[in-house]
N, C-alpha and C positions, 0 to 999 in steps of 0.2 A: 509597496503600498504607501499612500500618502498619510495614513493615520499616524505612523510612528514619527515621521518628520514633522507633521503638523502638531502633534502633541508636544514635541520639543519646542516648536515655535510658540505655541500658546503658553507653555511653562515660562518662557522668557518674557512674553508680553503681559500675561495676567496670572502670575504664579499662585496667588491665593484665591482665585476664582474657582468655584466648584465645577468640576469636569464631569463627575459621574456620581449618581446617587441611586442606591438600591436599598429600599427599606430604611433602616437606621444607619447605614454605612455610607459615608461620603468621602470622596477623594478630591483634593484640589488638583489643579494642573501640575503644580510642582511635585506633589506626592505621586500622581499618576506617572509622570515622566521618570521619576526616580525608580518606581517599582517596575515599570515597563523596561527600563534599561537593564535592571537586574534579570528580568525574564530573558531579554535578548542575549545577554552575556551567558546565562546558563544554557540557553538553547544552542549557542554556538559550540558548547563543549559536549553536546550529545554525540554518542557513537552513531554514525550513519548505518541504517539498515538497508538491505537490498530492496530496491524499488521494483515491484512486478509490473510497473507501467512506465511509460515515457511521458513526462510532463514536457516542459520546454527545455530541451537539451542545450548545453549540459546542465544537469540538475546539480547545482552547486550548494544548495542549502539543505536544511533539515526540515522535516515535516512533523508538526506537533498536533495531535488530536485533542481538541478542546470539547469536553463533554460535561461541563460544569453547570449548564443551564444558565439561569439568571443569578448566579452566585456573584457576590461583589468583586471577585477576582477576574471576572470575564474581561473587563476593559483592559486591564494590565496584560493579561494573556494575549488578547487579540492584537494590541499594539506591539507587544514585545516579540511574539513569535513570528510576526510578519515583517519585522525590521530587516534591513539588508536584503539578502536573497532567500531568506527562510520563508516558510509557508505554514499555514494552519488548516486543519480540517475541522470545521465547526459541526459537531455531532449532537443530535438530539438525545439528551439523557433519558428520554422516555422510550427509547428503542427497547425492544424485547431482547432477552438473552439470545434467542435464535437469530435475530437481526445482527447483533454484535458478532455472533459466530460466523455469519456469512460475510460481513463487511471487513472485519479487522484482518483476516488473512489476505484479503485483496489489497487493503489500504497500506498495511505494514508501516504505521507511523513510527518515528524514532522515539516518541514518548506519547503517552496518553494521560491527560489530566482529567480526573473525575471530581465530583463534588464531595462525596462521602467516602470514608475509608472502607466501608463494606459495600460499595457500589457493585451491582451485578456484573458490570463490564470487567472488573478487576481480574476475576478468575479466568475469564476468556482470554484477556490480553496476556496475563502472565503465562498461561499455557503455551502461548505463541512466542514467548520470549520478549514481549513488548514491555518496557518499563512503565510503571503506573504510579502516579502521585495523586493524593487527595487534597483538595483545597481546604477542606475542613480538618481541624485537628482530630486526632484519635481520642479515645476515652481517657487516656492517661495524660492528655494535654500536649503530647508530642505532635509535630507536624512535619511530614516528609516533604511537603511542598516548600515550607519556609526553610527547611534544611537545605533543599536543593538550591534555593536562591542564595542563601548565605555561603554555600560552598563555592559559588561562582566568584566570590570576592567583590571588591569595589567595582562599581559600574557607572562611569560618567555618562549621563544622557547624551552629551555632545558626541561621544565616541560611538555609542551603540544605537541610537535612534536615527538611523540613516535609511533613506529610501533606496530600494533595489532597482534593478533595471526594469524598464517599462514592459518589456515583453515576457518577463519571467512570471511564473505562477506565484501568487501569494495566497490564494484561497481555494480550498476544496469544499464544495457545498453538496448538499444532498436534496434531491427532489423525488417525490413519490412517483412511481410508474404504475403500470397496470398489474404488476406483481407485488409481492410483499417486500421485495428487495429494492431498497432505495437506489436511485441512479446517482452516481458521483460525478459531478461536473467540476471542471477547473477553470479558473478565471485569472487573467493576467492583470498586473498592476495598472497598466495604462488604461484599460477599459474602465476601471473605477475612477481613476484620476479625471478622465474626460467626463464621466458621468457627474462627478461632484462639481466640476467646474461649470457645466451647463445647467445643473439642477438648482444652483443657489437662488436664482431669481424665481424660478417656477415653484419651488417648494418652500420659499420664503424663509431661508435660514439666516438672512441678513435683514434687519439688525440682529445682533447676537442676543439670544435669550435662552429660555429653558424649553426643552422638548420632552414631552411625556409620551413614552411609547411602552405601554404595559404588556406587550406581547412577548413571546419567547425569543431570546437572542439567537437561538439555534435556527431561526427562520429568517428569510430575507428581509421582511418588512422592518422588523425591529433592528436587525443587524445593520441595515443600510441607514436607518435613522440614527443609530449610534455613530456610524462613520461620518455622516454629514454634519452632525452636531459637533463632534470633536474637530472636524475640519474647519468649522466656522468659529470655534472658540466658545460655544455655548455650553449649557449644562444639560447632560442627558439624565433623565429620570426614568427608572424602570421599576418593575415590581417582581418579587419572587414568583408570584402567580396571580393571575387576574381574578379579582372579585369586585363586582360593581360598587359595593358600598365603600370598600377600601380605596378603589380607584377614584371615586368621587371625593373622598376625604383628602387624597393626595393632590388632586387638582385644586381643591379649596386651599390647601396649605402652601403648595409650591407656586401656584398661579403661573402656570406655564404659558408661553406664547403659542406653542404648537402642540397638537395632539396627532399622533400617528398610530392608526389602529385598523383592525378589521371591522366589518359591519356589525358582527355580533357584539363587539365591545361598545360600539356606538349605541346599540340598542340598550345595553345595560346602563351606560352613563346617562342617556336621555331619560330613561325611567327614573334614575336617581334625581335628575333635575326636576322632572314632573312631580316627584314626591316631595319636593321642597328643598333639595340640596342646592346651596348657593355656590355654583361652580363655574358660571359662564363668563364673567366679566373680563378676565385677562386673556382668554384664548382668542388669537387673531386668525388662526388657520387650523382647520381640521382636515387631515389627510387620510383617506380611506383607500384600501386596496385589499386584494386577496379574494374578493367576490364582488359581484355587481351590487352597487348601491342603488336601491330603488328610490323613486321620487318621494314616497311617503316617509322613508327613514331619513332621507336627505332633509326634508322639511322638519322632522323632529330634531335632527341635529342642529339645524339653524335656530330653532326655538330654544334649545338647551344652551347654545353658545351664540347669543345674538350678535356679538361683535366679530364673529369669525366668518371667513370665507371657507366653504366646504369644497375641497378638491379631491377628485377621484382619479386614480390612475390604474391602467391595465398593463400588466407585464408578466414576465415569466422568469424564473430563476436563470434559465439558459439564455434569455434574450435581453434581460434588463427592462428598463422602461420602454413601453411601446406607444401608448397614447395617454393623454391627460384631459380630464373633463373639468372645466371651470365655467361657472355661470356667465362670467363676463364675455366668454367666447361665443355665446349665443347659439350653441348647438343643442339638439334635442336631449332631454333628460334621460331618455331610454338608451342613448349611446354611451360609449366609454370614452368619448371625446375625440379630439383631433390627434393625429400622430405628433409625438414629441418633436420639437424643432430640429433635433439632430437625427431623426428617424424617418425612413420612408416605408410606407405600407402598401402592399399590393395584394389584391385578391385574385387567386388563380383557380381555374377549373381543374377537373381530374386529369386533363391532358397537360397541365402545367402552363396554360395560356392565361394571360391577364383578362379579367372580365370587366364589363361596364359597371358604372355606379348602380347600386340597387340589386345587383346580382350576387347571390351568395356563393361562397367558395372557401378555399383554405387561405388563412391569413399568413402571408409571407412578409418578412421584415428585413430591411437593410439598415444596419446600425453599427456604430463603433463599439457597442457594448455586448455583442454576442459572445458567449463564452467560447473557450477553446475546445470544447467537446467533452466526452465522458472518459473516465479513467479506465474503464473496462467495458466489455460488450454490454449493451443495454438489452431490454426485452423486445427490441425492434420498434419501439415507440419512442416518443420524445423528439429531441432535436434532429432535424434533417437539413442539410445544407445543399443549396443549388447555386454554386458560384458565390457571389457576394450576398446572396439572400439566404434566409433561414426560416424555418417554421417549427413549431412544436405540435402542429396538427390542429390547432384551434380553427373553428369555422366562424365566418362572419361576412359582413359586406360593408362597403363604403357608401354613404348616402351622397346626395348631390352637393352637400356642404363640405364634403371631405371628412365627415365624422365616421368613426368606426363603430359598428354594431356587432356584438358577439351573439351568435345563435347556438353555440355549443363549444364547450371546452374539449380538448383532445380526449378521445375514447369515450365521450359521453353520449353518443347517439344511441337511441333506442329504436329497434325495429319492431313494430307491432302491427300485426295483420298485413304485412307487406309495406307499411308506411314507415318512412324515416322521421323520427321525432327527436328534436333536441330539447332537453328539459328546460333550458333557460327561458324560452318563449312562453312555455306553459306556466312556469313559476311566476313570471311577470304578470300574467293574466290572473293568477290566483291571488297575488298580493294586491291587486286592484279591487278585490272583493271587500265588502264592508266588514270592518273589524279584523281583517287579516293583515298581519305585519310581516310574517315570514312564511315561506313555502318551500318545500323540497319535493321534487318529483323523481321517482325511482321506477324500477321495473321489477316485476315478479314473473316467474315462469307461468305459462298458460298453455294448456294442451291445444287450444284452438288457434290463438293468436300468436303463439310462440313466446311473446312477451306482452304483458299488459301494464299499462301505466297506472301507478298508484301515487298518492301524494300525502304528505304530512303538512298540516298548516298550524299556525300559531298566531295568537293575538287576542285582544280582549273580546272580540266577537266570534272567534273561530269555533268555540264550543257550542254556539247557538245555531250554527248552520246545519243543514242536512245535505246528504249526497244529491238529492233531487234539486235542491235550491242551488247548490254549487254548479251542477251540470247546466241548469237553465241559464245562470249568469255567465258561465264560461262560453256557452254556445253563441253569445252575442259577439265574441271576438275570436273564437277558435273553431276550427272544423271539428266535427264529431270525433274523429279518430285521435285528436289531441286531448280530449277531455278525460281526466283520470277516472278509472272505473271503481276505485275504492279510495276512501279518504279517512285519515285519522287526525285528531286534534292533539297537539303536544302540550303537556303540562310543564315540560322543561325540555331544553334542547341539549343533546350530547355534543361536545365539541372536541376537536382535535387539539393537539398540543400547540398549534398555531392560532387557535381561537375560532377556526371555521367550524361549521356544522359537520358532525361526523356522520356521513351518509351510510357508511357500512354499519355503524352502530344502530342507526334507525332501521335498517333492513333486519338486523338481528332482533330488535325490539318487536317489529311486526311479526316476524316468524315465531318468536317466543310468547307472543301475547302479553308483552310487558305492560303493566298498569300505567306507566308514564305516557302511554299513547291510548287515547280513547277513540274507538271506531265511531265515525259519524253515523247517525241513523239514516236509513234510506229515505224516509220522508217524515 
């Protein structure tokens, strides 16, 4: 992984520059290199456990599970555990106990690092014989994590922060599937090295500056932002947890060059700017991913950050970056941009044949950044390879300008009354309604239709609409079978740990009659 060796290079070039800031904790590059070297040395002394899966053979390194969330130790753990031929598994600390009980026996890491001494994962791991350390000290002030580092002895960064072989695995990540069991994919070092090299100009990491990525480091968006920031020698700024008012205060204080976030976070920051927060002058680029950025929110973001270029990219954990949307490229705002310069995109029909421009089908990608596969059998969904090409099942089409349009993410199709409906197109139509900023389309069981479309909308004018008015407006752009049959206005949006809207929680709220959703009157 280039992070370890790049941290070493930056420590020599700019030792007193800030590398990593979370809350009130800051580490210079010299400090980060010293701490990461200790982590690397301590990792090399771990007792190897039997691996129930084959990574890139021979598996010469150790595997450390990092489940500390956005704790200030994350950067040193990430750089140190991926030095040489070792690897890390970045784990979401918000997993349930049941998920840990499913994953840890399969993963069998040589060590698990959690944030708190009483973390729910500890008991599960220890029952499996997996050593566990807590990043935070215990109530008596003792720290098993610090003791582990001290026991490794002196660790010179020049000796320990070395890059491993390009084809060897450095990262195990997790992506949600159609079941509650996350899929574990593994990625080799060369794939990220190539991605970082080609991404510098596109994602504007040069000239060196500060990047504010307030999302969870256990997810790809913020994790990659950390890697590219350290690679460039900039300052990575994160947050323990996203709160719009705190994020706005951080932007005002830090004055970052770049923001990297999901659309719901841009909504929160834009609202703070509209309420008078002075946050926009320093930011020169806003990078959004994780969900489609609609034109209205893009305009709000440009007003909040008037000196910034808004860039959107589409990708998947297993595929890496696929396409990039930039206004300068002159493609339609409803697309997710043109394929990344190092990526080829092809749309195929059900028989696997390429289709013409404008014809929808399955999105296939040929890229140097495709992951090496899953560590154990998945649920039959997710990554599928066909020669040099791969897909995660997303649906879309290429227009005459070569821009990619998504019409449905994998597993998202709804069959209602015999018609196939992808929520993305319906959600775009709903966001175009007056006063509507966000929309989520879902399905509910229906005795006659099989599944019926329903939607939750939000925004300053959402509560003033009626079902009849929404249907009338939607019929101007949608066929009748795509118009939701029931609608709710959200007073607040539930979010996942990555900051995306939690669709399953919305379904639960609808089922339970939760007061945070108000049914729209019929007329």
